[in-house]
VMD Tcl script that builds the backbone (N, CA, C; Angstrom):
set m [mol new atoms 498]
animate dup $m
set s [atomselect $m all]
$s set {name element resname resid chain x y z} {
  {N N MET 1 A -74.353 135.028 223.224}
  {CA C MET 1 A -73.729 135.452 222.621}
  {C C MET 1 A -73.693 134.989 220.989}
  {N N ASN 2 A -73.242 136.317 220.312}
  {CA C ASN 2 A -73.221 135.671 219.048}
  {C C ASN 2 A -71.740 135.254 218.614}
  {N N LYS 3 A -72.373 134.831 217.008}
  {CA C LYS 3 A -70.758 133.561 216.558}
  {C C LYS 3 A -69.989 134.981 216.263}
  {N N LEU 4 A -70.308 136.067 215.893}
  {CA C LEU 4 A -68.940 137.215 216.084}
  {C C LEU 4 A -68.487 137.291 217.306}
  {N N GLU 5 A -69.375 137.845 218.444}
  {CA C GLU 5 A -68.941 138.327 219.860}
  {C C GLU 5 A -67.923 137.290 219.821}
  {N N ILE 6 A -68.397 135.497 219.826}
  {CA C ILE 6 A -67.884 134.389 220.323}
  {C C ILE 6 A -66.063 134.184 219.762}
  {N N THR 7 A -66.200 134.843 218.353}
  {CA C THR 7 A -65.319 134.782 217.652}
  {C C THR 7 A -63.963 136.434 218.167}
  {N N SER 8 A -64.390 137.143 218.468}
  {CA C SER 8 A -63.891 138.199 218.971}
  {C C SER 8 A -63.558 137.809 220.017}
  {N N PHE 9 A -63.832 137.074 221.159}
  {CA C PHE 9 A -63.336 136.859 222.131}
  {C C PHE 9 A -62.355 135.898 222.791}
  {N N GLU 10 A -62.426 135.146 221.307}
  {CA C GLU 10 A -61.828 133.872 220.901}
  {C C GLU 10 A -60.179 134.740 221.027}
  {N N TYR 11 A -60.230 135.370 220.021}
  {CA C TYR 11 A -59.225 135.788 219.744}
  {C C TYR 11 A -58.668 136.858 220.375}
  {N N ALA 12 A -59.744 137.860 221.080}
  {CA C ALA 12 A -58.754 138.751 222.592}
  {C C ALA 12 A -57.762 137.787 223.463}
  {N N VAL 13 A -58.617 136.525 223.690}
  {CA C VAL 13 A -57.779 135.071 224.601}
  {C C VAL 13 A -56.017 134.843 223.378}
  {N N ALA 14 A -55.987 135.047 222.753}
  {CA C ALA 14 A -55.311 134.289 221.736}
  {C C ALA 14 A -54.571 135.195 221.566}
  {N N VAL 15 A -54.232 136.914 221.289}
  {CA C VAL 15 A -53.950 138.334 221.632}
  {C C VAL 15 A -53.199 137.978 222.827}
  {N N LEU 16 A -53.436 138.261 224.009}
  {CA C LEU 16 A -53.006 138.389 225.259}
  {C C LEU 16 A -52.091 136.868 225.584}
  {N N ASN 17 A -52.769 135.939 225.221}
  {CA C ASN 17 A -51.368 135.025 225.408}
  {C C ASN 17 A -50.350 135.288 224.267}
  {N N GLU 18 A -50.243 135.839 223.344}
  {CA C GLU 18 A -48.956 135.598 222.599}
  {C C GLU 18 A -48.405 137.318 223.114}
  {N N LEU 19 A -49.246 138.075 223.600}
  {CA C LEU 19 A -48.389 139.302 224.352}
  {C C LEU 19 A -47.733 138.686 225.705}
  {N N ALA 20 A -48.451 138.280 226.442}
  {CA C ALA 20 A -47.857 137.472 228.087}
  {C C ALA 20 A -46.908 136.706 227.668}
  {N N SER 21 A -47.203 135.727 226.943}
  {CA C SER 21 A -45.415 134.448 226.179}
  {C C SER 21 A -44.407 135.466 225.980}
  {N N ASN 22 A -44.533 136.833 224.941}
  {CA C ASN 22 A -43.495 137.363 224.594}
  {C C ASN 22 A -43.030 137.941 225.912}
  {N N ASN 23 A -43.837 138.536 227.274}
  {CA C ASN 23 A -43.189 139.276 228.109}
  {C C ASN 23 A -42.262 138.101 229.455}
  {N N ASN 24 A -43.006 136.858 229.338}
  {CA C ASN 24 A -42.272 136.067 230.042}
  {C C ASN 24 A -42.835 134.542 229.827}
  {N N GLU 25 A -41.324 133.468 229.728}
  {CA C GLU 25 A -41.417 132.686 229.059}
  {C C GLU 25 A -41.563 131.712 229.790}
  {N N SER 26 A -42.473 131.714 231.346}
  {CA C SER 26 A -42.549 130.457 231.884}
  {C C SER 26 A -44.159 131.106 231.914}
  {N N PHE 27 A -44.833 131.803 231.650}
  {CA C PHE 27 A -46.316 131.982 231.221}
  {C C PHE 27 A -46.836 130.386 230.379}
  {N N VAL 28 A -47.892 129.993 231.032}
  {CA C VAL 28 A -48.896 129.084 230.288}
  {C C VAL 28 A -50.298 129.573 229.550}
  {N N PRO 29 A -50.632 129.453 228.732}
  {CA C PRO 29 A -51.433 130.477 227.838}
  {C C PRO 29 A -52.729 130.329 228.353}
  {N N PHE 30 A -53.480 130.603 227.931}
  {CA C PHE 30 A -55.141 130.162 228.338}
  {C C PHE 30 A -55.904 129.560 227.722}
  {N N GLU 31 A -56.942 128.686 227.776}
  {CA C GLU 31 A -57.460 127.923 226.873}
  {C C GLU 31 A -59.048 128.802 227.075}
  {N N ILE 32 A -59.954 128.455 226.642}
  {CA C ILE 32 A -61.523 128.705 226.922}
  {C C ILE 32 A -62.091 127.389 226.761}
  {N N VAL 33 A -63.219 127.757 228.413}
  {CA C VAL 33 A -64.107 126.735 228.314}
  {C C VAL 33 A -65.320 127.515 228.307}
  {N N TRP 34 A -65.836 126.629 227.359}
  {CA C TRP 34 A -67.262 127.726 226.349}
  {C C TRP 34 A -68.137 126.915 227.164}
  {N N ASN 35 A -69.613 127.438 227.752}
  {CA C ASN 35 A -70.862 127.154 227.465}
  {C C ASN 35 A -71.434 126.510 226.346}
  {N N THR 36 A -71.786 124.768 225.787}
  {CA C THR 36 A -72.225 124.896 224.751}
  {C C THR 36 A -73.400 123.714 225.135}
  {N N THR 37 A -74.707 123.892 223.661}
  {CA C THR 37 A -75.703 122.893 223.753}
  {C C THR 37 A -75.124 121.786 224.656}
  {N N LEU 38 A -74.539 120.967 223.920}
  {CA C LEU 38 A -73.922 119.928 224.687}
  {C C LEU 38 A -72.761 119.359 225.743}
  {N N GLY 39 A -72.450 120.924 226.818}
  {CA C GLY 39 A -71.999 120.607 227.915}
  {C C GLY 39 A -70.505 121.473 228.077}
  {N N PRO 40 A -69.810 121.834 228.595}
  {CA C PRO 40 A -68.930 122.376 228.766}
  {C C PRO 40 A -68.018 121.521 227.197}
  {N N ALA 41 A -67.233 122.433 226.929}
  {CA C ALA 41 A -66.240 122.478 225.847}
  {C C ALA 41 A -65.011 123.202 225.529}
  {N N LYS 42 A -64.389 123.127 225.082}
  {CA C LYS 42 A -63.144 123.250 224.650}
  {C C LYS 42 A -63.598 123.318 222.876}
  {N N ALA 43 A -63.273 124.541 222.115}
  {CA C ALA 43 A -63.514 124.593 220.761}
  {C C ALA 43 A -62.548 126.117 220.753}
  {N N ARG 44 A -62.607 125.721 218.916}
  {CA C ARG 44 A -62.003 127.380 218.113}
  {C C ARG 44 A -62.809 127.593 216.966}
  {N N THR 45 A -62.872 128.662 216.826}
  {CA C THR 45 A -64.209 129.244 215.742}
  {C C THR 45 A -63.201 129.914 214.814}
  {N N ILE 46 A -62.076 129.662 215.288}
  {CA C ILE 46 A -60.806 130.752 214.197}
  {C C ILE 46 A -60.149 130.022 213.484}
  {N N ILE 47 A -59.576 130.140 212.178}
  {CA C ILE 47 A -59.390 129.432 211.245}
  {C C ILE 47 A -57.648 130.079 211.302}
  {N N TYR 48 A -56.326 129.582 211.596}
  {CA C TYR 48 A -54.709 130.063 211.530}
  {C C TYR 48 A -54.499 129.550 210.329}
  {N N ASP 49 A -53.218 130.297 210.012}
  {CA C ASP 49 A -52.870 129.863 208.965}
  {C C ASP 49 A -50.890 129.392 209.977}
  {N N GLY 50 A -50.954 129.210 210.841}
  {CA C GLY 50 A -49.420 128.684 211.908}
  {C C GLY 50 A -50.516 129.795 213.233}
  {N N THR 51 A -50.160 131.092 213.344}
  {CA C THR 51 A -50.635 131.905 214.068}
  {C C THR 51 A -51.414 133.159 213.691}
  {N N THR 52 A -51.415 133.007 212.110}
  {CA C THR 52 A -52.410 133.957 211.646}
  {C C THR 52 A -53.413 133.957 210.989}
  {N N PRO 53 A -54.393 134.724 211.929}
  {CA C PRO 53 A -55.892 134.448 211.703}
  {C C PRO 53 A -56.269 134.946 210.000}
  {N N ILE 54 A -56.927 133.984 209.641}
  {CA C ILE 54 A -57.632 134.022 208.600}
  {C C ILE 54 A -58.792 134.865 208.505}
  {N N ILE 55 A -59.450 135.640 207.345}
  {CA C ILE 55 A -60.569 136.274 207.465}
  {C C ILE 55 A -61.863 135.722 206.651}
  {N N SER 56 A -61.170 135.168 205.473}
  {CA C SER 56 A -61.860 134.602 204.648}
  {C C SER 56 A -61.218 133.265 203.460}
  {N N GLU 57 A -61.652 132.111 203.073}
  {CA C GLU 57 A -61.664 131.061 202.579}
  {C C GLU 57 A -62.827 131.204 201.279}
  {N N THR 58 A -62.112 130.774 200.126}
  {CA C THR 58 A -63.199 130.806 198.801}
  {C C THR 58 A -62.217 129.798 198.356}
  {N N ILE 59 A -63.182 128.532 197.700}
  {CA C ILE 59 A -62.575 127.754 196.777}
  {C C ILE 59 A -62.590 128.216 195.561}
  {N N ILE 60 A -61.545 127.811 194.778}
  {CA C ILE 60 A -61.261 128.567 193.208}
  {C C ILE 60 A -60.841 127.118 192.735}
  {N N GLY 61 A -61.501 126.934 191.417}
  {CA C GLY 61 A -61.683 125.747 190.704}
  {C C GLY 61 A -61.990 124.419 191.836}
  {N N SER 62 A -60.895 123.284 191.307}
  {CA C SER 62 A -61.407 122.170 191.673}
  {C C SER 62 A -59.996 121.520 193.013}
  {N N ASP 63 A -59.026 122.790 193.099}
  {CA C ASP 63 A -57.866 122.376 194.032}
  {C C ASP 63 A -57.189 123.313 194.579}
  {N N TYR 64 A -57.751 124.377 194.593}
  {CA C TYR 64 A -57.053 125.279 195.054}
  {C C TYR 64 A -58.152 126.386 195.971}
  {N N ILE 65 A -57.705 126.769 197.382}
  {CA C ILE 65 A -58.439 127.389 198.640}
  {C C ILE 65 A -57.410 128.607 198.360}
  {N N ASP 66 A -58.094 130.056 197.826}
  {CA C ASP 66 A -57.881 131.215 197.922}
  {C C ASP 66 A -57.787 131.805 199.500}
  {N N ARG 67 A -56.857 132.177 200.376}
  {CA C ARG 67 A -57.077 132.942 201.788}
  {C C ARG 67 A -57.095 134.096 201.685}
  {N N VAL 68 A -57.401 134.913 203.123}
  {CA C VAL 68 A -57.184 136.308 202.557}
  {C C VAL 68 A -57.142 136.481 204.093}
  {N N PHE 69 A -55.903 136.966 204.575}
  {CA C PHE 69 A -55.459 137.029 206.108}
  {C C PHE 69 A -55.823 137.860 206.282}
  {N N TYR 70 A -55.683 138.435 208.222}
  {CA C TYR 70 A -55.795 139.799 208.486}
  {C C TYR 70 A -54.670 140.526 208.744}
  {N N ASN 71 A -55.374 142.573 208.607}
  {CA C ASN 71 A -54.154 143.049 208.163}
  {C C ASN 71 A -53.985 143.839 209.450}
  {N N PRO 72 A -52.866 143.261 210.245}
  {CA C PRO 72 A -52.567 143.666 211.888}
  {C C PRO 72 A -52.199 145.622 211.729}
  {N N ARG 73 A -51.763 146.150 211.075}
  {CA C ARG 73 A -51.261 147.380 210.618}
  {C C ARG 73 A -52.427 148.080 210.681}
  {N N ILE 74 A -54.061 147.725 209.924}
  {CA C ILE 74 A -54.799 149.450 209.844}
  {C C ILE 74 A -55.906 148.340 211.547}
  {N N LYS 75 A -55.843 149.032 212.151}
  {CA C LYS 75 A -57.230 148.881 213.102}
  {C C LYS 75 A -58.554 149.009 212.649}
  {N N GLU 76 A -59.162 149.000 211.661}
  {CA C GLU 76 A -60.440 149.535 211.339}
  {C C GLU 76 A -60.267 148.547 210.116}
  {N N SER 77 A -59.368 147.779 209.752}
  {CA C SER 77 A -59.455 146.858 208.422}
  {C C SER 77 A -60.673 145.420 209.105}
  {N N ASP 78 A -60.300 145.029 210.021}
  {CA C ASP 78 A -61.017 143.930 210.094}
  {C C ASP 78 A -61.190 143.414 211.314}
  {N N ILE 79 A -61.810 142.111 211.943}
  {CA C ILE 79 A -62.383 142.160 213.064}
  {C C ILE 79 A -61.227 141.403 214.347}
  {N N PHE 80 A -60.258 140.645 213.302}
  {CA C PHE 80 A -59.146 140.373 214.364}
  {C C PHE 80 A -57.651 141.751 214.616}
  {N N SER 81 A -57.435 142.494 213.550}
  {CA C SER 81 A -56.666 143.669 213.555}
  {C C SER 81 A -57.508 144.985 214.902}
  {N N PHE 82 A -58.598 145.020 214.632}
  {CA C PHE 82 A -59.571 145.727 215.832}
  {C C PHE 82 A -58.987 144.735 216.812}
  {N N ILE 83 A -59.237 143.904 216.754}
  {CA C ILE 83 A -59.318 143.343 219.057}
  {C C ILE 83 A -57.662 143.668 219.038}
  {N N ARG 84 A -56.903 142.953 218.255}
  {CA C ARG 84 A -55.619 142.858 218.766}
  {C C ARG 84 A -55.044 144.220 218.668}
  {N N HIS 85 A -55.884 145.471 218.279}
  {CA C HIS 85 A -55.093 146.876 218.680}
  {C C HIS 85 A -55.721 147.110 220.049}
  {N N GLU 86 A -57.231 146.421 220.374}
  {CA C GLU 86 A -57.948 146.754 221.338}
  {C C GLU 86 A -56.884 146.349 222.954}
  {N N ILE 87 A -56.228 144.885 222.420}
  {CA C ILE 87 A -55.576 144.090 223.864}
  {C C ILE 87 A -54.406 145.047 223.825}
  {N N PHE 88 A -53.962 144.812 222.401}
  {CA C PHE 88 A -52.159 145.488 223.180}
  {C C PHE 88 A -52.670 146.840 223.275}
  {N N GLY 89 A -53.678 147.748 223.121}
  {CA C GLY 89 A -53.963 149.222 223.920}
  {C C GLY 89 A -54.227 148.968 225.522}
  {N N TYR 90 A -54.334 147.801 226.012}
  {CA C TYR 90 A -54.933 148.336 227.177}
  {C C TYR 90 A -53.862 147.837 228.004}
  {N N PHE 91 A -52.668 145.925 227.357}
  {CA C PHE 91 A -51.824 145.410 228.255}
  {C C PHE 91 A -50.737 145.389 227.304}
  {N N GLU 92 A -50.454 146.211 226.765}
  {CA C GLU 92 A -48.547 146.437 226.169}
  {C C GLU 92 A -48.040 147.711 226.824}
  {N N ASP 93 A -47.337 147.764 227.242}
  {CA C ASP 93 A -46.405 148.634 228.088}
  {C C ASP 93 A -45.513 148.970 227.329}
  {N N LYS 94 A -45.169 149.746 226.848}
  {CA C LYS 94 A -43.808 150.137 226.005}
  {C C LYS 94 A -42.221 150.011 226.367}
  {N N PHE 95 A -42.612 150.401 228.167}
  {CA C PHE 95 A -41.398 150.493 228.419}
  {C C PHE 95 A -41.149 149.209 229.226}
  {N N SER 96 A -42.356 148.721 230.006}
  {CA C SER 96 A -42.213 147.536 231.265}
  {C C SER 96 A -42.324 146.163 229.818}
  {N N GLY 97 A -42.938 146.169 228.698}
  {CA C GLY 97 A -43.770 145.168 228.027}
  {C C GLY 97 A -44.814 144.581 228.329}
  {N N LEU 98 A -45.505 144.954 229.568}
  {CA C LEU 98 A -47.148 144.155 230.270}
  {C C LEU 98 A -47.563 144.456 230.833}
  {N N GLN 99 A -48.621 145.417 231.080}
  {CA C GLN 99 A -49.512 146.337 231.791}
  {C C GLN 99 A -50.532 145.324 231.952}
  {N N HIS 100 A -50.961 145.748 233.566}
  {CA C HIS 100 A -52.029 145.250 234.172}
  {C C HIS 100 A -51.970 143.763 234.678}
  {N N LYS 101 A -51.101 143.375 235.278}
  {CA C LYS 101 A -50.582 141.666 235.513}
  {C C LYS 101 A -51.314 140.940 236.420}
  {N N SER 102 A -51.741 141.889 237.184}
  {CA C SER 102 A -52.220 141.462 238.037}
  {C C SER 102 A -53.780 140.449 237.626}
  {N N LEU 103 A -54.180 141.036 236.664}
  {CA C LEU 103 A -55.175 140.243 235.842}
  {C C LEU 103 A -54.888 139.194 235.495}
  {N N ILE 104 A -54.225 139.262 234.891}
  {CA C ILE 104 A -53.406 137.745 234.351}
  {C C ILE 104 A -53.679 136.481 235.650}
  {N N GLU 105 A -52.874 137.218 237.042}
  {CA C GLU 105 A -53.303 136.260 237.744}
  {C C GLU 105 A -54.847 135.704 238.371}
  {N N ARG 106 A -55.953 136.514 237.782}
  {CA C ARG 106 A -57.191 136.381 238.443}
  {C C ARG 106 A -57.820 136.406 237.069}
  {N N HIS 107 A -57.704 134.968 236.789}
  {CA C HIS 107 A -58.435 135.003 235.593}
  {C C HIS 107 A -59.957 135.059 235.392}
  {N N ASP 108 A -60.714 135.144 236.604}
  {CA C ASP 108 A -62.309 135.711 236.343}
  {C C ASP 108 A -62.182 136.851 236.258}
  {N N LEU 109 A -61.551 137.978 237.151}
  {CA C LEU 109 A -61.217 138.937 236.476}
  {C C LEU 109 A -60.418 139.771 235.486}
  {N N LEU 110 A -59.944 138.522 234.509}
  {CA C LEU 110 A -59.078 138.863 232.963}
  {C C LEU 110 A -60.411 138.321 231.755}
  {N N MET 111 A -60.894 137.484 232.204}
  {CA C MET 111 A -62.293 137.139 231.369}
  {C C MET 111 A -63.193 138.306 231.336}
  {N N ILE 112 A -63.671 138.848 232.484}
  {CA C ILE 112 A -64.305 140.094 232.165}
  {C C ILE 112 A -63.783 141.370 231.413}
  {N N LYS 113 A -62.309 141.568 232.011}
  {CA C LYS 113 A -61.765 142.461 230.639}
  {C C LYS 113 A -61.739 142.281 229.252}
  {N N LEU 114 A -61.436 141.125 229.220}
  {CA C LEU 114 A -61.412 140.520 227.642}
  {C C LEU 114 A -62.560 140.542 226.881}
  {N N LEU 115 A -63.829 140.077 227.945}
  {CA C LEU 115 A -65.308 140.401 227.264}
  {C C LEU 115 A -65.535 142.029 226.726}
  {N N GLU 116 A -65.098 142.780 228.011}
  {CA C GLU 116 A -65.200 143.861 227.852}
  {C C GLU 116 A -63.959 144.643 226.069}
  {N N LEU 117 A -63.017 144.343 226.522}
  {CA C LEU 117 A -61.904 144.454 225.202}
  {C C LEU 117 A -62.781 144.232 223.450}
  {N N SER 118 A -63.261 142.970 223.930}
  {CA C SER 118 A -63.703 142.249 222.322}
  {C C SER 118 A -65.098 142.754 222.103}
  {N N LYS 119 A -65.862 143.480 222.793}
  {CA C LYS 119 A -66.988 144.134 222.182}
  {C C LYS 119 A -67.000 145.032 221.039}
  {N N LEU 120 A -67.824 144.401 220.054}
  {CA C LEU 120 A -67.528 145.092 218.451}
  {C C LEU 120 A -68.233 145.836 218.619}
  {N N ASP 121 A -68.766 147.523 218.072}
  {CA C ASP 121 A -69.312 147.826 217.047}
  {C C ASP 121 A -69.228 147.536 215.393}
  {N N ILE 122 A -70.279 146.564 215.506}
  {CA C ILE 122 A -69.431 146.449 213.436}
  {C C ILE 122 A -70.130 147.192 212.951}
  {N N THR 123 A -68.877 147.638 211.993}
  {CA C THR 123 A -69.267 148.561 210.802}
  {C C THR 123 A -69.494 148.257 209.650}
  {N N SER 124 A -69.920 148.682 208.464}
  {CA C SER 124 A -69.201 147.991 206.997}
  {C C SER 124 A -68.761 148.030 206.587}
  {N N GLU 125 A -67.244 148.704 207.058}
  {CA C GLU 125 A -66.146 148.644 206.840}
  {C C GLU 125 A -65.078 147.348 207.799}
  {N N LEU 126 A -65.412 147.019 208.472}
  {CA C LEU 126 A -64.967 146.023 209.379}
  {C C LEU 126 A -65.167 144.812 208.791}
  {N N THR 127 A -63.882 143.967 207.958}
  {CA C THR 127 A -64.168 142.970 207.453}
  {C C THR 127 A -64.320 141.680 208.885}
  {N N THR 128 A -65.763 141.216 208.356}
  {CA C THR 128 A -65.761 139.456 209.216}
  {C C THR 128 A -65.288 138.305 208.617}
  {N N PRO 129 A -64.630 137.264 209.077}
  {CA C PRO 129 A -65.188 135.741 208.426}
  {C C PRO 129 A -65.755 135.240 208.420}
  {N N ASN 130 A -65.377 134.354 207.010}
  {CA C ASN 130 A -66.554 133.914 206.111}
  {C C ASN 130 A -66.958 132.768 206.151}
  {N N TYR 131 A -66.624 132.239 207.441}
  {CA C TYR 131 A -66.934 130.615 207.666}
  {C C TYR 131 A -67.188 130.830 209.021}
  {N N SER 132 A -67.948 129.497 209.323}
  {CA C SER 132 A -68.231 129.319 210.483}
  {C C SER 132 A -68.522 128.164 211.211}
  {N N THR 133 A -67.489 127.380 210.911}
  {CA C THR 133 A -67.568 125.588 211.553}
  {C C THR 133 A -66.482 126.551 212.832}
  {N N ILE 134 A -67.305 124.993 213.302}
  {CA C ILE 134 A -66.539 124.869 214.911}
  {C C ILE 134 A -65.151 123.792 214.972}
  {N N PHE 135 A -64.327 124.236 215.056}
  {CA C PHE 135 A -62.928 123.388 215.206}
  {C C PHE 135 A -62.478 123.042 216.459}
  {N N ASP 136 A -61.584 121.707 216.193}
  {CA C ASP 136 A -60.907 121.122 217.795}
  {C C ASP 136 A -62.216 121.185 218.887}
  {N N PHE 137 A -63.150 120.617 218.957}
  {CA C PHE 137 A -64.050 120.567 219.708}
  {C C PHE 137 A -63.911 119.218 220.681}
  {N N GLU 138 A -64.120 119.313 221.622}
  {CA C GLU 138 A -63.879 118.545 222.847}
  {C C GLU 138 A -64.538 119.120 224.208}
  {N N LEU 139 A -65.684 117.783 224.419}
  {CA C LEU 139 A -66.116 118.247 225.669}
  {C C LEU 139 A -65.003 118.216 226.835}
  {N N ILE 140 A -65.387 118.721 228.292}
  {CA C ILE 140 A -64.346 118.953 229.083}
  {C C ILE 140 A -64.937 117.348 230.042}
  {N N ASP 141 A -65.657 116.783 229.621}
  {CA C ASP 141 A -65.840 114.874 230.464}
  {C C ASP 141 A -65.106 114.228 229.729}
  {N N GLY 142 A -64.633 114.117 228.550}
  {CA C GLY 142 A -63.987 113.732 227.391}
  {C C GLY 142 A -64.702 112.794 226.380}
  {N N SER 143 A -65.894 112.707 226.936}
  {CA C SER 143 A -66.931 111.804 226.180}
  {C C SER 143 A -67.037 112.328 224.520}
  {N N MET 144 A -66.697 113.593 223.865}
  {CA C MET 144 A -66.953 113.528 222.434}
  {C C MET 144 A -65.538 114.894 222.358}
  {N N LYS 145 A -64.533 114.044 221.069}
  {CA C LYS 145 A -63.850 114.925 220.853}
  {C C LYS 145 A -63.650 114.880 219.156}
  {N N LEU 146 A -64.045 116.038 218.439}
  {CA C LEU 146 A -64.167 115.897 216.955}
  {C C LEU 146 A -63.150 116.637 216.093}
  {N N PRO 147 A -62.782 116.845 215.143}
  {CA C PRO 147 A -62.053 117.418 214.933}
  {C C PRO 147 A -62.431 118.506 214.101}
  {N N PHE 148 A -64.263 118.599 213.768}
  {CA C PHE 148 A -65.178 119.819 213.601}
  {C C PHE 148 A -66.133 119.326 213.711}
  {N N ILE 149 A -67.004 120.588 213.600}
  {CA C ILE 149 A -68.263 120.490 213.994}
  {C C ILE 149 A -69.192 121.704 213.092}
  {N N HIS 150 A -70.099 121.145 211.891}
  {CA C HIS 150 A -70.538 121.873 211.521}
  {C C HIS 150 A -71.613 122.932 212.530}
  {N N SER 151 A -71.527 124.241 212.504}
  {CA C SER 151 A -72.214 125.120 213.436}
  {C C SER 151 A -73.375 125.040 213.517}
  {N N ASP 152 A -74.310 124.805 212.897}
  {CA C ASP 152 A -75.913 124.807 213.228}
  {C C ASP 152 A -75.764 123.451 213.807}
  {N N SER 153 A -74.929 122.357 214.009}
  {CA C SER 153 A -75.052 121.240 215.039}
  {C C SER 153 A -75.518 121.667 216.268}
  {N N ILE 154 A -74.564 122.379 216.291}
  {CA C ILE 154 A -74.538 122.582 218.086}
  {C C ILE 154 A -74.491 124.590 218.248}
  {N N GLU 155 A -74.509 124.952 219.459}
  {CA C GLU 155 A -74.575 126.417 219.589}
  {C C GLU 155 A -73.468 126.289 220.707}
  {N N ILE 156 A -73.056 127.484 220.703}
  {CA C ILE 156 A -71.339 128.104 221.854}
  {C C ILE 156 A -72.580 129.124 222.255}
  {N N LYS 157 A -72.586 129.062 223.553}
  {CA C LYS 157 A -73.201 130.091 224.249}
  {C C LYS 157 A -72.526 131.529 224.677}
  {N N GLU 158 A -71.582 130.648 225.201}
  {CA C GLU 158 A -71.113 131.820 226.103}
  {C C GLU 158 A -69.949 131.249 226.658}
  {N N PRO 159 A -68.398 131.898 227.106}
  {CA C PRO 159 A -67.481 131.515 227.743}
  {C C PRO 159 A -67.642 131.126 229.033}
  {N N ILE 160 A -67.729 129.918 229.773}
  {CA C ILE 160 A -67.466 129.494 231.728}
  {C C ILE 160 A -66.419 130.111 232.061}
  {N N SER 161 A -65.461 130.044 231.646}
  {CA C SER 161 A -63.881 129.871 232.022}
  {C C SER 161 A -62.991 130.094 231.406}
  {N N LEU 162 A -61.526 130.741 231.913}
  {CA C LEU 162 A -60.331 130.568 231.342}
  {C C LEU 162 A -59.326 129.555 232.452}
  {N N ILE 163 A -59.001 128.909 231.631}
  {CA C ILE 163 A -57.740 127.766 232.156}
  {C C ILE 163 A -56.659 127.561 231.687}
  {N N SER 164 A -55.673 127.308 232.299}
  {CA C SER 164 A -54.238 127.401 231.648}
  {C C SER 164 A -54.099 126.173 231.150}
  {N N LYS 165 A -53.919 125.885 229.580}
  {CA C LYS 165 A -53.584 124.847 228.594}
  {C C LYS 165 A -52.222 123.522 228.999}
  {N N ASN 166 A -52.799 122.425 229.333}
  {CA C ASN 166 A -51.773 121.741 229.269}
  {C C ASN 166 A -50.587 121.496 228.595}
}
mol reanalyze $m
mol bondsrecalc $m
mol representation Tube
mol addrep $m
């Protein structure tokens, strides 16, 4: 998987977590276990302000970071908006709140569906993140936990599992 596919899948899981949590108070959100060059790990590739993904950050002057947020109203605006519309289109039911609930119980099938829904045909009009740092990196065996890793230092290859957050 390339960096954009990894980020898209990560955001697809985040949107599903949001949608499922809004429809079921007892829902436990999912985390992704990634196959990396250092071994199985949890990590994220998206910068958030609260729960809102940031598309770009630019340092202005000596003490200011300008942030551009995603635009959820327009599907073709950026990758986060596109993914959000895809996930809501598949899982949201206007009457009962959530459809395809059986997939949420089958993590393996859910992961396959989220991978499918997060596939993008990148157009020049679709804005993508301008950053590539890997955040909150933690090997599953607990031998390494870092607040960030420069993305050239390791490779996230693909998701290998969805687990419930502790």
